[in-house]
N, C-alpha and C positions, 0 to 999 in steps of 0.2 A: 296575571294580576300581581302587581308589586305591593307587598305589604311590609309594614314595619314589624320589628321582632315581636311585639305584643300581639299583633293581629295573627302573625304566623303561629305563635304559640297557642293562641285561642283556637285557631282553625285545627291545629293538630290535636288539641284536647277534645274538640267537638267530634272530629273524625274517629278518635279512639273510643269515645263514648258511644257514638253511633254504631261502630263496628261491633262493640260488645253487646249493645242492646239488640241490634238486628240479629246477632247470632243467638242470643238468649230467647227473644220473643218473636222474631220474624219482622220483616219490613213493615207489613200492614199494621201490625199491632204496636208499633213504636211511633210515637208522635214527636214533633219538634219539642213540645213541652217536656216529654220524658227525657229527651237528650239534654235539654237545658237544665233540668233538675239534677241530672247525673254530673254535669260539669259545674253547676253552681252559677248558672247564668239565667237571664230571662229568655223566654221564647223569642222575643224580638231580637235579642242579641244573636241567637243562633240563626234566625231567619236572615239577619243582615249578612251573615257569611254564606249561608246555604239556603236559598229559597228559589224554587220550591224544593221540597224534601228529596226529590229524585236527583238533585245535584249532589247530595251526600252519597247516594248509592253509586252514582257515576264515578265519583272520586275514589270510592272504596274498590270498585270493580276494575279500574284502570290498570293497576299493577298485575292483577290476575290475567287480564286480557293480554298484556305483553308476554307473560309467562306461558299462557296457553299457545300463543303463536310459536314461541321457542320450542315448546313441547312437541307440537305437531310438525315443526320443521326439522326435528331430530331424525337421525337415521338409526333404524332399529333392525336393519337387515331383513325386513319382512317377517321377523320372528315376533309374534304377538307376546310371547312370554317376556322378551326383553323390553317391551313397552310398559309392562305392569309396574316396575319399580319407579321409573320417572313419573308415571301417572299417579302413583300413590304419593310420591313426594310432593307433586303439584297440589293434589287434593288436600293433603294434610297442611301444607304451608298456607293454603288459601281457604281453609275450612270455614272461616267466618263468612267469606264471600260466597262459598258454595251454599251455605245456609241461606244467605240473602237471595241467591238465585233459585233456590228450590221452589219458591212460589211460581217462578216463571217456567222452570223446566217442565212442570206438570202440564202446562198449557202450550208448550213449544210446538206441538204438532198442529195446533189450530192457528198458529200465529200467521198474520198476513205478510206478504212479501215486503221486505224492507224494514221490518220491525225488529226489535231487540230479541223477541222470541224466535224469529227466523235465524238470527245469528247464533243463538244458543243451540238451536236444533242442528245447525250446520256443524258446530264444534262437537256436539254430542255424537252426531253421526260419524264424524271423522275419527273420534276416539274409538267408537265401536268398530269401525273399519280396521283400525290398527290392531285392535284386540282380536277380531275375528280372522284376520289374515286375508290373503288374496284368494278369491273364488271360494268363499267359505261354504261348507255344507251346513245342514240344519244344526248339527251338534256344535259346530264352531260358532255359529250365530248365537245360539242359546247360551253357550259358555261365555261369550263376550258380554251379553246382556247381564248374565248372572254376576260376573266380575264387576261390571259397572254399577249395578244395583247395590252390591255389597259395599263397594267403596263409597259410593255416594251417601247411602244411609248411615254407614258407620262413622264417617267424618262429621256428619251433622249431629248425630246422637251422642257423641263423646266429647263435646266442647269442654267438659269439665276435667278431662284428663290431659296430662302433659303431652305435647306433640310427639316427643320421642317414643313414648309408650304406644300411642296410637299408631305411629308409623310402623314400628317393629311388628306389632301384632296384626295390623291390617295388611301389611305386605305378605306376611306368612299366610294369612287367611285367603287373600286374593290369589296367590300362587296355588294354594290348595284347591280353590274353586276351579281355577283354570286347568289344573292338572288332573282333577278328579275323573273326568270322562276320557282322558287321553292315556290312562294306564301308567302314569309316571309315579 
């Protein structure tokens, strides 16, 4: 879609407001009217650029989708510990999107084939596989879920903290969770 500079600026402002509101309140609890009020526009003006509301979510998710493909395409030498740092970086960088997706992640296991939930489940399961390592035993599987849970919840619940602080402390915590049952 070709836009003039004013439309491009308006779209950027709407996206920034939506990202912030979705991160603060969640997708379902944020209306187009809420986004319009944050940007100083009418609901009709926001709907002109993004209707239906899920178009906003799709535009916000797109950069994270590209990054998750790069993350999962990386080589970590089969060492789950080497995957934790790039995973933490990804989650902190995209924590507003992770907050947005949290509503879908909880229902991903029941998602029908071909749905966004199925895609989320596939990415989640691939991340778990990277953390659990090849042919994981029960302890490795549990450790991987514990790391993922700690990362996921922490990035969403610390939206008010600077990303650098979250990254540093979260990386330390994730490595500690991973290493706890390995005797490191």
